[in-house]
C-alpha positions as CSV (number, residue, x, y, z in Angstrom):
1,M,-138.5,94.9,-147.3
2,T,-135.3,94.7,-149.4
3,T,-136.7,93.6,-152.8
4,Q,-135.7,95.3,-156.0
5,L,-136.8,99.0,-156.3
6,T,-137.2,100.6,-159.7
7,L,-138.0,104.3,-160.5
8,Y,-139.7,105.0,-163.8
9,T,-139.2,108.7,-164.6
10,N,-138.2,111.5,-166.9
11,P,-135.9,114.3,-165.7
12,M,-138.4,116.9,-167.0
13,S,-141.3,115.7,-164.9
14,R,-142.6,115.2,-161.4
15,G,-140.3,112.2,-161.3
16,R,-137.8,114.6,-159.7
17,I,-139.9,114.5,-156.5
18,A,-139.7,110.7,-156.4
19,R,-135.9,110.7,-157.1
20,W,-135.4,113.2,-154.3
21,M,-137.5,111.0,-152.0
22,L,-135.5,107.9,-152.9
23,E,-132.2,109.7,-152.3
24,E,-133.5,110.7,-148.9
25,T,-134.1,107.1,-148.0
26,G,-130.6,106.1,-148.9
27,V,-131.7,102.7,-150.3
28,P,-130.4,101.5,-153.7
29,Y,-132.7,101.6,-156.7
30,H,-132.7,101.1,-160.4
31,T,-133.8,103.9,-162.8
32,E,-135.7,103.6,-166.1
33,I,-135.9,106.8,-168.1
34,L,-139.0,107.0,-170.2
35,E,-139.7,109.3,-173.1
36,Y,-142.9,111.3,-173.6
37,D,-145.1,110.0,-176.4
38,G,-142.6,107.1,-176.7
39,S,-141.8,104.5,-174.1
40,M,-144.1,106.3,-171.6
41,K,-147.0,105.1,-173.8
42,A,-145.6,101.7,-174.6
43,P,-147.9,98.7,-173.8
44,E,-145.4,97.3,-171.3
45,Y,-145.4,100.5,-169.3
46,L,-149.1,101.0,-169.6
47,D,-149.5,97.7,-167.9
48,I,-147.7,99.2,-164.9
49,N,-149.2,102.7,-165.0
50,P,-152.3,102.9,-167.3
51,L,-152.1,106.7,-167.3
52,G,-148.8,106.5,-169.2
53,K,-147.3,109.1,-166.9
54,V,-144.3,109.3,-164.5
55,P,-143.2,108.7,-161.9
56,T,-143.9,105.2,-160.9
57,V,-142.1,103.2,-158.3
58,V,-142.1,99.4,-158.4
59,H,-140.9,97.7,-155.2
60,G,-141.1,94.0,-155.5
61,D,-144.8,93.3,-156.3
62,Q,-145.9,96.8,-155.1
63,I,-146.7,99.4,-157.7
64,V,-147.0,103.0,-156.5
65,T,-147.9,106.0,-158.6
66,E,-148.7,109.6,-157.6
67,C,-145.9,111.6,-156.0
68,A,-147.5,112.1,-152.6
69,A,-148.3,108.4,-152.4
70,I,-144.7,107.5,-153.4
71,C,-143.3,109.7,-150.7
72,A,-145.6,108.2,-148.0
73,Y,-145.0,104.7,-149.2
74,L,-141.2,104.9,-149.2
75,A,-141.2,106.5,-145.7
76,E,-143.1,103.5,-144.4
77,A,-141.3,100.9,-146.4
78,F,-137.9,102.2,-145.1
79,P,-138.6,103.3,-141.5
80,E,-134.9,103.4,-140.8
81,S,-134.7,106.6,-143.0
82,G,-136.6,108.5,-140.3
83,L,-138.9,110.1,-142.8
84,A,-142.2,108.7,-141.5
85,P,-144.1,110.8,-138.9
86,T,-144.0,110.2,-135.2
87,A,-147.3,109.9,-133.4
88,S,-147.3,113.6,-132.6
89,E,-146.5,114.6,-136.2
90,R,-149.1,112.4,-137.9
91,G,-151.9,114.9,-138.1
92,A,-149.9,117.7,-139.7
93,Y,-148.0,115.2,-141.8
94,F,-151.0,113.7,-143.5
95,R,-152.9,117.0,-143.5
96,W,-150.3,118.9,-145.5
97,L,-149.3,116.0,-147.7
98,F,-152.8,115.7,-148.9
99,F,-153.3,119.4,-149.0
100,A,-150.4,119.8,-151.4
101,A,-151.6,116.9,-153.6
102,G,-155.2,118.2,-153.7
103,P,-156.0,121.9,-153.0
104,L,-152.5,123.3,-153.6
105,E,-151.8,121.6,-156.9
106,A,-155.3,122.2,-158.2
107,A,-155.3,125.9,-157.3
108,V,-151.9,126.5,-158.9
109,T,-152.7,124.5,-162.0
110,D,-156.1,126.2,-162.5
111,R,-154.6,129.7,-162.1
112,N,-151.2,129.4,-163.8
113,V,-151.7,126.7,-166.4
114,L,-155.4,127.0,-167.3
115,G,-155.8,130.7,-166.5
116,L,-158.9,130.0,-164.4
117,E,-160.0,132.2,-161.5
118,V,-162.8,130.9,-159.3
119,P,-165.6,133.5,-159.1
120,A,-166.4,134.4,-155.5
121,D,-169.9,132.9,-155.7
122,K,-168.5,129.6,-156.8
123,Q,-165.6,129.2,-154.3
124,R,-167.6,127.1,-151.9
125,M,-168.2,124.5,-154.7
126,V,-164.4,124.2,-155.4
127,G,-162.3,122.1,-153.0
128,Y,-159.6,124.7,-152.6
129,G,-161.9,127.8,-152.5
130,S,-159.5,130.2,-154.1
131,Y,-155.8,130.5,-155.0
132,Q,-155.3,133.2,-152.4
133,T,-156.9,131.1,-149.6
134,V,-154.5,128.3,-150.4
135,M,-151.5,130.5,-150.4
136,D,-152.5,132.1,-147.1
137,A,-153.1,128.7,-145.5
138,L,-149.7,127.3,-146.5
139,A,-147.9,130.4,-145.5
140,A,-149.5,130.4,-142.1
141,A,-148.5,126.7,-141.6
142,L,-144.9,127.5,-142.6
143,S,-144.7,130.4,-140.2
144,V,-145.2,128.2,-137.1
145,T,-142.6,125.5,-137.5
146,P,-139.5,125.1,-139.7
147,Y,-140.9,122.0,-141.5
148,I,-144.5,121.2,-142.5
149,A,-145.1,118.6,-139.9
150,G,-143.1,120.2,-137.1
151,E,-139.6,120.7,-136.0
152,R,-138.0,118.0,-138.2
153,F,-137.9,117.1,-141.9
154,T,-140.2,114.3,-143.0
155,A,-141.4,112.8,-146.3
156,A,-144.2,115.4,-146.4
157,D,-141.5,118.0,-146.8
158,V,-140.3,116.3,-150.0
159,Y,-143.6,116.7,-151.6
160,V,-144.7,120.0,-150.1
161,G,-141.2,121.4,-150.5
162,A,-141.0,120.4,-154.2
163,Q,-144.2,122.3,-154.9
164,V,-143.0,125.4,-153.1
165,N,-139.6,125.4,-154.6
166,W,-140.9,124.9,-158.2
167,G,-143.6,127.5,-157.6
168,L,-141.1,130.1,-156.6
169,Q,-138.8,129.2,-159.5
170,F,-141.5,129.3,-162.2
171,G,-143.6,132.1,-160.8
172,S,-146.7,130.1,-159.9
173,F,-146.2,130.9,-156.2
174,E,-146.3,134.3,-154.6
175,H,-142.9,135.3,-153.2
176,R,-143.5,135.4,-149.5
177,P,-140.8,135.2,-146.8
178,E,-142.3,132.0,-145.4
179,F,-142.0,130.2,-148.8
180,S,-138.5,131.5,-149.5
181,A,-137.2,130.5,-146.1
182,Y,-138.7,127.1,-146.4
183,A,-137.3,126.6,-149.9
184,D,-133.9,127.6,-148.7
185,R,-133.9,125.1,-145.9
186,I,-135.0,122.1,-147.9
187,T,-132.8,122.7,-150.9
188,Q,-129.7,122.7,-148.7
189,R,-130.2,119.0,-148.1
190,A,-127.6,116.6,-149.5
191,A,-130.3,114.3,-150.9
192,Y,-132.0,117.1,-152.7
193,R,-128.7,118.2,-154.3
194,R,-127.8,114.7,-155.3
195,A,-131.2,114.1,-156.9
196,T,-131.1,117.4,-158.7
197,E,-127.6,116.8,-160.1
198,M,-128.6,113.4,-161.3
199,D,-131.7,114.6,-163.1
200,D,-130.0,117.7,-164.5
201,G,-127.3,115.5,-165.9
202,T,-129.8,113.1,-167.5
203,A,-131.7,116.0,-169.0
204,A,-128.6,117.6,-170.5
205,A,-127.6,114.3,-172.1
206,Q,-131.0,113.9,-173.8
């Protein structure tokens, strides 16, 4: 599929994850920078993403929102990038991609943004159980292999890695050796550095 590819984003958003993923694929794409409470809420964009949020990727007639979905979609749309899982990686790939999009983000947001701690007697009612359980599970996974699905970097590492790296930078993650080593590995990638430079440049110009 070689049809036009457009990224709708803002440099101060989760759109940085989608930009990084696009840079990993190496395919050309067009960028539309949207403003909070402005073009992000304009009728023409709400027709594309009714939530009025970024990022959104439009690839021909395909519209993809949600960062984890964007990572998975682009890995499959551009298999030559080598970012999709092999047969032996699929279980861990999908497990941790969805773990990061569900339990991990919910636990971090509840604790660090909303100031919520789940009481012990309510943890079985909450998908992630507790913040500590989530941190322990992710650290254990990253202690076994260098990347989240195994021995090589995949699209799941873009999403999981962005969560870990941001969490360490902004204090929403515990500083554990497993997290720090993982963040160091992924942020050395050329695509990550290109994407960061592009978004930092755009943010500085705003």
